C-alpha positions as CSV (number, residue, x, y, z in Angstrom):
1,X,-5.9,4.0,-18.4
2,X,-2.3,2.7,-18.4
3,X,-2.3,2.0,-14.7
4,X,-5.4,-0.2,-14.9
5,X,-4.0,-2.1,-17.9
6,X,-0.7,-2.6,-15.9
7,X,-2.5,-4.1,-12.9
8,X,-4.7,-6.3,-15.1
9,X,-1.7,-7.6,-17.0
10,X,0.4,-8.1,-13.8
11,X,-2.4,-10.3,-12.5
12,X,-2.6,-12.1,-15.8
13,X,1.2,-12.8,-15.6
14,X,0.7,-14.4,-12.1
15,X,1.6,-11.5,-9.8
16,X,-0.6,-10.4,-6.9
17,X,-1.0,-6.7,-8.0
18,X,-2.6,-3.8,-6.3
19,X,-3.1,0.0,-6.9
20,X,-3.2,2.0,-3.7
21,X,-3.4,5.6,-2.6
22,X,-0.3,7.1,-0.9
23,X,-1.9,7.6,2.4
24,X,-3.0,4.0,2.6
25,X,0.2,2.4,1.2
26,X,2.1,1.8,4.5
27,X,-0.7,0.1,6.3
28,X,-1.7,-1.9,3.2
29,X,1.8,-3.3,3.0
30,X,2.3,-3.8,6.7
31,X,-1.0,-5.8,6.9
32,X,0.2,-7.9,4.0
33,X,3.6,-8.8,5.7
34,X,2.5,-8.9,9.3
35,X,3.1,-12.7,9.6
36,X,6.8,-12.6,8.7
37,X,9.7,-12.2,11.1
38,X,12.8,-11.5,9.0
39,X,13.0,-8.9,6.3
40,X,15.4,-8.0,3.6
41,X,15.4,-4.4,2.3
42,X,16.6,-3.7,-1.2
43,X,18.4,-0.4,-2.0
44,X,15.1,1.4,-2.4
45,X,14.2,5.0,-1.7
46,X,10.6,4.1,-2.4
47,X,10.3,1.5,0.4
48,X,11.9,3.8,2.9
49,X,9.9,6.8,1.9
50,X,6.5,5.3,3.0
51,X,7.8,4.5,6.5
52,X,7.7,0.7,6.5
53,X,11.3,0.3,7.7
54,X,10.7,2.3,10.9
55,X,7.5,0.4,11.7
56,X,9.2,-3.0,11.3
57,X,11.9,-1.9,13.7
58,X,9.3,-0.8,16.2
59,X,7.7,-4.2,16.0
60,X,11.1,-5.9,16.7
61,X,11.5,-7.6,13.4
62,X,14.9,-8.8,12.2
63,X,16.0,-6.5,9.3
64,X,18.8,-7.1,6.8
65,X,19.6,-3.6,5.4
66,X,22.9,-3.0,3.7
67,X,22.3,0.8,3.9
68,X,23.0,0.6,7.6
69,X,25.7,3.0,8.5
70,X,29.1,2.0,9.8
71,X,29.1,-1.6,8.6
72,X,32.3,-3.3,7.2
73,X,32.6,-4.7,3.7
74,X,32.3,-8.2,5.2
75,X,29.1,-7.2,7.1
76,X,27.7,-5.6,3.9
77,X,28.2,-8.8,2.0
78,X,26.7,-11.0,4.8
79,X,23.6,-8.7,4.9
80,X,23.2,-8.9,1.1
81,X,23.4,-12.7,1.2
82,X,20.9,-12.9,4.1
83,X,18.4,-10.8,2.0
84,X,18.1,-13.8,-0.3
85,X,17.1,-16.1,2.5
86,X,14.8,-13.9,4.6
87,X,11.0,-14.4,5.2
88,X,10.1,-11.3,3.2
89,X,12.0,-9.2,0.8
90,X,10.9,-5.6,0.2
91,X,12.2,-3.7,-2.9
92,X,11.1,-1.5,-5.8
93,X,11.4,-1.8,-9.6
94,X,13.2,0.4,-12.2
95,X,10.2,0.1,-14.5
96,X,7.0,-1.9,-15.0
97,X,5.4,-2.2,-18.4
98,X,1.7,-1.8,-19.0
99,X,2.0,-5.4,-20.3
100,X,2.8,-6.6,-16.8
101,X,6.6,-7.0,-17.2
102,X,9.0,-5.9,-14.4
103,X,12.4,-4.6,-15.4
104,X,15.4,-4.1,-13.1
105,X,19.0,-3.2,-13.7
106,X,21.5,-4.0,-10.9
107,X,25.2,-3.5,-10.3
108,X,25.7,-6.3,-7.7
109,X,22.7,-8.5,-8.1
110,X,21.5,-9.1,-4.6
111,X,18.2,-7.3,-5.3
112,X,17.3,-9.2,-8.4
113,X,18.4,-12.5,-7.1
114,X,16.3,-12.1,-3.9
115,X,13.3,-11.0,-6.1
116,X,13.5,-14.2,-8.1
117,X,14.1,-17.0,-5.6
118,X,14.8,-17.4,-1.9
119,X,12.5,-15.4,0.3
120,X,9.0,-16.8,1.2
121,X,7.5,-13.5,0.1
122,X,8.6,-10.6,-2.2
123,X,6.8,-7.3,-2.2
124,X,7.7,-4.9,-5.0
125,X,6.6,-1.3,-4.2
126,X,6.7,1.3,-7.0
127,X,5.3,4.7,-7.7
128,X,3.1,5.2,-10.8
129,X,6.0,7.0,-12.5
130,X,7.6,3.6,-13.0
131,X,4.9,2.4,-15.4
132,X,5.7,2.5,-19.1
133,X,3.8,1.6,-22.3
134,X,5.7,-1.6,-23.2
135,X,8.8,-3.6,-22.6
136,X,11.1,-1.6,-24.8
137,X,10.1,1.6,-23.1
138,X,10.5,0.0,-19.7
139,X,14.0,-1.0,-20.5
140,X,14.7,2.5,-21.8
141,X,13.4,4.0,-18.6
142,X,15.6,1.7,-16.5
143,X,18.7,2.7,-18.5
144,X,18.0,6.3,-19.4
145,X,16.2,7.6,-16.2
146,X,16.5,5.3,-13.2
147,X,20.2,4.3,-13.6
148,X,21.6,7.9,-14.1
149,X,19.5,9.2,-11.2
150,X,20.7,6.3,-9.0
151,X,24.3,6.8,-9.9
152,X,24.0,10.4,-9.0
153,X,22.4,9.7,-5.7
154,X,25.4,7.4,-4.9
155,X,27.8,10.3,-5.8
156,X,29.4,8.2,-8.5
157,X,31.5,9.6,-11.3
158,X,30.0,7.6,-14.2
159,X,29.5,9.3,-17.6
160,X,25.7,9.1,-17.1
161,X,25.9,11.4,-14.1
162,X,27.7,14.0,-16.2
163,X,25.7,13.4,-19.4
164,X,22.3,12.7,-17.8
165,X,21.8,9.7,-20.0
166,X,23.2,6.2,-20.5
167,X,26.4,6.0,-22.6
168,X,26.9,2.3,-22.2
169,X,30.2,3.1,-20.4
170,X,33.1,1.1,-19.3
171,X,33.5,2.9,-16.0
172,X,34.7,0.8,-13.0
173,X,31.8,2.4,-11.1
174,X,29.2,1.4,-13.7
175,X,26.0,0.2,-11.9
176,X,24.3,-1.2,-15.1
177,X,25.7,-4.7,-15.0
178,X,22.8,-7.0,-14.7
179,X,19.4,-6.6,-16.5
180,X,16.5,-8.8,-15.3
181,X,13.0,-9.0,-16.8
182,X,10.2,-10.7,-14.9
183,X,7.9,-11.7,-17.8
184,X,5.9,-13.9,-15.5
185,X,5.9,-14.7,-11.8
186,X,8.7,-17.1,-11.0
187,X,7.3,-20.6,-10.3
188,X,8.3,-20.9,-6.6
189,X,8.2,-17.2,-5.6
190,X,5.2,-15.4,-4.1
191,X,5.4,-11.8,-5.4
192,X,3.0,-8.9,-4.7
193,X,3.4,-5.7,-6.7
194,X,2.1,-2.6,-5.1
195,X,1.7,0.4,-7.4
196,X,1.2,3.7,-5.4
197,X,-0.7,6.6,-6.9
198,X,2.3,8.9,-6.6
199,X,5.6,9.5,-8.3
200,X,8.2,7.8,-6.1
201,X,11.9,6.8,-6.4
202,X,14.1,6.8,-9.5
């Protein structure tokens, strides 16, 4: 089974990896991060969909979320910078290969930079639909599926929104600007990968 292979190889590559059922995901993650006080939230529908953000707010935790409505451009930048220095950073992934490699494509880079170095703890939460057979298919998924869907959700006018596929465009609104592959756990970063037994996110 590809999910089992993925979990095994993530562990082999130094990541703390878990496969959990949807109804247990929120409590599983909250128990894992209960000792932290400040949280960065990447631009992730997956993290928000399982109710973690609301629970952290109830507990009075400090949250750096650039999706907060009504913020200025300067506040947005300050929040993104703070995400890289928080206690715990929560995000998702565009694709995870069954070989245990994590692929992300960003437009700004605050998500991938916070994933790699800065926070005391990083938790990557992803639906099982993000798992692919190998690295090349993971990169393809990030470019051909995740990026066009994300661009559409942001109401951008990139060619991929119109075509439904990557055209390697030169659009000013292009969000595929930075590709990062975590082949192994970064030396100084504690990363947990939570695969949920459900299709989630882009």
